[in-house]
N, C-alpha and C positions, 0 to 999 in steps of 0.2 A: 681661249687658252692664254695663260700668262707666260710671258717670256722673261726669264730671270737675268738680271745683270750679273756679269762675272767679275766685276771689279768695283772698287770704291772710288772715292774722290782722289784727285791728284794731290800732290805733296802738301797742299794747304798753304803754299806761299803766294804772295801777291804777284800780280803780273809784272809790275815794274821791277820787282826783285829778279824775276826770271829774265826780263829783258837785260837788266844790268849784268847778269851772268854772261849772256851772249855778247854784250858790248865788251866786256873784259877779255873774252876769248879772241875777238876780231874787231878791235876798235876802228880800224881803217876800212873795213869792208863796207860796201855800199848798202845802205838800208833802204833808201827811197830814191826814186827818180821821178821828178814831176816837171815836165817841160825842161826849162833851162836849169832847174835845181837838181843837183845831185848831192844827197845828204848821207854821210857815213853814220855808222852806229854811234860813234863817239860824239859827232856833231848833233845828232838827234837827242842824245842823253843830255848834252850841255844846254841845248835849247829848252828842253823840258825843265832843266834846273832853273832857268831864268823865269819860266812860268811859275814854278814852285815858289821862287823868291818873291815874285810880285804878289802872289796870293798871301804869303806870310806878311808882307809889308802892308797889305790891306786888311790885316787882322781877321782873315778868314780862318775859322776854327776847323781843324781837320775832323774828318768823320762825317761831314755833311755832303751837300751837293753843290756843284759849280756848273753853270751853263757853258755850252760850247757853241758859239755863234760864228761859224766859219764855213765857207764853201769847201766842198770836197777837195783835198789836196794834201801836200806834205805837212802843212800847218795843223791840220786836223790831228794827225798822229802825234806831233809834238805837243799839242794842247792836251790830248788825252793823257799822254805820258806824264806831263807836268802836273796835271790834276791828281793823277795817281801818286806821284812822288810826294805831293803835299799831304796825301792821306785822305783825299776826298773822292767822291764818285762823280762822273760826268753825266750831264743831261744834254743830248744833242738838240739844238734848235736850228734846223736847216734854214738859212736865209731865203731859200727858194719857196718855202711854205707860205701860204697866205698869212698876212699879218695877224689875223684873228687867231689862227692856229698857233703861231709863235707866241702870242700873248697868253693864250690858254696854257701852253706848256710851262712858260715862265712862272705864271701865277700858281699853277697846280703843284709845281715842285718848290715853290717858295724861294725862287732864285734871287739872290741879292748881288751876285757877282757872275759875270760872263767873260770867258776868255774869247777874245776877238782877234781878227787878223785880216789883212787884205790879200793874202796869198803870196806876197813878195817880201815885205819887211818883217820886223820882229812882231811877235805876239804881244798883246797887251791885255790887261784886266780892266773891264768896265764895271763901274759900280752903279747900281740902280738907286739913284738918289730918292730918298723918301719912300722906299719900298716898304710896304706894311704887311706883305704876305707872311704868313706863319709857315716856317719851314717844317715840313713833316719829319718825324724821326725815321732814320733808316739804319740798318746794321752798319757797324763801324767799318766793315770790309766791303761795302758796296762798290762795285766796279762801275756800273752805269744804270741809268733809268732810261729805257726806250719806250716811248708812247706808241701804242698800237690802237688802231681804230676797229671797233666792233661793228656789227651790223646796225646797232642803234646806240645812241648816247654819245657822251664825250669820250675823247681818247683816254686810254688807261695807261698809266705809267707802270711798267714791269720792273721790279727790283731784282737785279742780277748781281751776284757776288763774284769776287775774284776766283773762288774755288770752283764755281760753276763753269767758268770759261776754261780754267786749267783742266778740269775733268773732261770737258769736250775735246780739247786738243790732245790730251793723252789718249782718249778713246779713238779718235780719228787716226792717230799714228799707227794703229793696227791695220788700217786700210791703205793709207797713203804713205808711201816712203818718200818723204820730202826732206830737204836739207839745204845747206848753204849754196848749192849750185842752182836752186830753183828761183824762178821769177814769177811772182803772183800778180795778177791784175787787180787793181783797186778800182772797181767800176761803180759800186753802189754807194748811195748816200749813207753817211754815218748815222742817220736816223733810222736806217734799216739794218737789222742785226746781221744780215749777210756780210756786212762790212767788218764785223768783229772777226769772222772767220778769215776774210781776205787779208786783213792787216796782221793779226796776231798769229795766224797759222804760218804766215811768212816769217815774221820777225822773231818769233820764239823758236823757230827751227833754224835760224841763221840765214834765211833767204832774203830776197830783195822784193820790195813793193814797187810796181810800176803804176803810177797814177794815170788813169785813162782821162785825157783831156775832154772837155765838153764837146768839141767838134767831132771827136771819134766816138763818144758815147751816143751821139745822135745821128751818126752816119756810119752804117754798117760796113761800107766799103773802106772808109778811113779807119774803122776799128780793126778790120782784118790786116791792114797795112801796119797799124800800131802793134798788133800781136806779133807780126813777123819781125818788125824792126827791133823790138825790145826782147825778142826771143822768150816770150811768155811761155812758161811750162805748166802753170796751174791757172785755169780759167774757171771762174764761178759765174753762172748766169741764171736768170729766170728763163724758163723755157720759151716764153713768147718772144723775148728779146733775142735769145739764141736762134730762134727761127729766122729773124731778120738777118743775122750773120750768115746762116746757111744759105739763104737766098742770094745774098751778096756774093758769097763764094761760088755759088752755082753760075752766076752771071760773069764773074771775073775771078777765077781761081787764084788764090795766093797760097803758096806752100807754107805750111806751119810745122816744120820738122822738129822743133823744140817742144811742142805741146805734148805734155805727158798725161795730164788729167783735165777732164772737163767735168765740173760739178754742177749739176742742175738742182734747183730747189725753188720753193715758193708757190708753185702751182702745178696743175696736171700737165703731163707731157703729151705731145702729139707724135705717135710712133712714126708716121709717114715722114715727118720732118727729120727725125733722127736717122731713119733708114737712108734718107737722101744724104745726110752728113757722112755716113759710112761709105756710100757709093762714090762721093766726091774724092775721097782718099787724100785730102790735102794735109791731113795730120796722121800719118801712118803709125806713129808711136803713141797716140793718145788713147787712153781708156775713158769710157763714158760712164758716169755714175749719176744716179738720182737719189737725192737725200730729202726725205720729208722732215720738216722741222717747223717750229713755232718759237716766237720770242720767249714765251713762258717756260720753255724747257731748255733755253740757251742754244739757239740757232738750229742745230741738227739733232734728229732723234733716230733716224733709220738710214740705212744705206743699201742700195741695190746697184749692182753692176749691170749695165745695159749693153747687150750685144745684139746683132741682127737676129739671132735665134730667139732671144728673149722678146724682142720687139715684135716679132712675127707670131709669137705664141698666142693662142686664144686667151683673152682676159676680159674681165668685167670692169676693170678700172685701171689706174696707173700703178705699175709695179713700184713699190717703195722699199721692198726688201725686209731685212731683219733689223731689230734695234741695235744701236751701238752698245758696246759692252758695259757702259756705265749706267744704262737705263733699262727699265723693265716696261713692257707694254702688255696691256690686256684690253680686250674688246668687251664692253659691257652694254647691256640694254636693261633699263630700269634697275641699274645697280647690280646686275647679276651677269656673270660671264656667259658669253654665247658659245655655241659649239663651232668647231672649224667649218668654214663654208657659209656661216650665217653672218650677215652684216651686223656690226656693232659700233658703238662710239669708241674711238681711240682714247685710252687713258694711259698716262705715262707717269712713272715714278723713278726716282734715282738721283744721282749726284748732280744732274743738270737742272732739276726742277727749281724754278725761281722762288723767291721768298713770298711772292704774291704781288698784289697791286698797291701802288703807292697811296696810302691814306684812304683805302677803300676796304675796310675789314669785312663788310657784309659780302661784297663781291668776291673777295679773296676766299671766304669760307665756302661760297657757292661753287667756285671754279677749282678750288684746291681741297677737295674733301678727303675724308678717311672713310673706308668701307669696312664694316664688321665682317662682311662676307669674304674680305681679303685679309683678314687678321686684325684690322682696326689700328695698326701701329704705324702705318705709312701714309704719307701725303701723296695723293694722285692728282695730276692735272687733267681736268676734263677738257678735251680739245675742241669739242663741237664738230669734229671731223668723223666721217664714217669710213670704215674699211672692212675688208673681209680677209680672213686668213686662207692662204693657199695650202694645198696639200703638202708642199715642201716646207711649210712653216713660215714662209715670208708673208708679207701683206700686200694687198692692193688697195689703193686709195680710191674711194667712191665719190667723195665730195663733202661739202659742208653740210652739217646737220640743218643749218638754216637755208641751204639750197634746196631742201625738200619742200615742195609747195603742194597745196591742195587745190585742185581745180575740178569743179563739178563732182565733188565727192571723191575723186581719185588722188591718192598721194603720188607725187611725181618727183623723181630725182632729175634735176636739170642736167647733171653730169652725164646721165645715161643718154639723154637726147643729144648732148654735145658730142659724145663719143661716136654716135652713128653719123651725125652730120659731118664730123671731121674726116671720116673715112671716104667721103664722096670725092671723086677725082678732081672736080672743079673747085673744091673748097680748100683754101690755103690756111685760114684760121677761122674760128667761129666761137660764138657764145650764145646761149639761150637765156632770155630774160622774161620776166612777167611784167606786163604793163596793163594799165586800166583801159578797157575798151567799153565805153558807155556804161560804166559802173560795174563791169564784170572783169575778173582777171583773165588775161589771154597770154598764151605763149607766143613769143616772137623769136625766130632764129636769125641772128645777124652773122654774116660771113664776109670774109675778104676773098674775092675770087682769085683763083690761080691765074697769073698773067699768061701762062702757057696754054690756057684754055680760052680761046677767043669766043666772045659772045656769052660768057658764063653769067654775066649780070643782066642780060636782056630779059624782059618779062617772060618770053617763051621758055628760056632756059631755066629761069627761077621756078616757073610752074612745073616744068619737068622734074626738077630737083625735088620739089615738094611731093610730087607723085611717087618718086622713088622712096622717099622717107616713109610714105604711107604703106609701102609694101613691106617695110621692116618693123616699124613701130606700131604699137596699139593706137587705135584711133584717138584716144584721149591724150596721147603723147605727141602727136604730130602738131608742130607749130601752126597756128592759125595763119601766119604770114612769115615769109622769109625776106630779109632786107639786106641787099648788098651794101657794104660800106667800104670806104677806102682803107680804113684801118680801125682796129679796136682801141678804144681809149685806155690808157694805162695810168696807174698812179706813179708817184715819184720813185717808188720801189720797183717799178717795172711790172707790177701785177695788173691783171685786168681790173679796170675801174667800172664795176658792174653798175654802180649808181649813175655814173656819167652816161653809160650806154642806155640805161633806161630812160634818162632824160632826153637823150638824142632821139631815140625811137618814138617816145611820146610826143615830142615836139613835131616830128615829121608826120605823125599820124593825125595831127589836128587840122 
């Protein structure tokens, strides 16, 4: 079934112009708090102007791409705004990335100039001397290029325009009533597009950005204290990282009376963790939402309000709700719409769909097709994600298409096994991977034991856990082994690093 968008793109203006409007309204309002730095809207605009001037002095031609090589903080926002004021798009190059990945992104985008900063002083423009990279052509109103990793191959640069982001924020305003009184946490790397929502959702509604320091981003107890001290009202989190916060609050409750919205996205939720969040009652005014999204459709595509009733309801996957009003969603299999209740691949069209991949026309044509069955006049993004439509018209996320594996002739959805494993009382977090065992693929279930269940990681307890799975799952879906781990490896974006988990399990099995 196809879900139609009810609105078009936002006003078509550039994001720096929209920020300028906010700055004129309240120039002395605080825009950013980053440790000892408190930056007003006017100060942020002026700092961006200095970046713009440096780019002009270095003969950077507007309409192209400029690198942003800065650690997460207030300077990231000033750098982005300065690049936009200059008329160019930014390409984040996170200094925390391995050098090989940084080099790849710089070369792939043909970057000759990078905005840099040390977090304290003024921003500067570095020129890559002797750079011979050919800069690929991009639309004149490109806002950013964020590189995403697929299951195979090199990272792909996704081309996103200003109108795409403006359309997202306009659509989200129908769900979230935010304004100048709100404080948004800036938790994620600017190489992860969740940061676009965190920064510009705040600043283009007149709110304040609170930059989460490294020590709080890596220590959930310190993070809870940070949220309380800065009176954060809008919190965006990847579910696995939010789970760490919930456990920290369970051990040492910190009242969060100012928290109004918790926005989850990036991976499947664990209902038991979210039910624990509600039971804690530390944020009595907070509403909990799950938003399915992808970089290629500009951050968010759907929204589902999560309540204890929703979380306890029977489901086959993660509830992701209905599409935002600027997007259409259809589930297809072999290019044809499926019936309600039948799994299909999520396809998305509308005002948030990106221009495609940087300098990769063949891949763009493959992943951004047109379908005669759907009229042939619209571009759809093939997500590679599977979902099913609920009777109420919302969707449940089932997992990645490439998470479907074939073992001994059976097609298996890893997410289905993970859902059953996650429901076991001694399992705090889990993931299922496929590893090579003497030349044959084998399922391995990895789990973090619940600290409140003593002995959950002992051999006898693990064997008993596997026996319970065998009572629920078909024989071919029961993991050949269950492996207790201290923690699941995460990427810099806070998502499960499935490749690292496979390597860890494979090394341990040798």
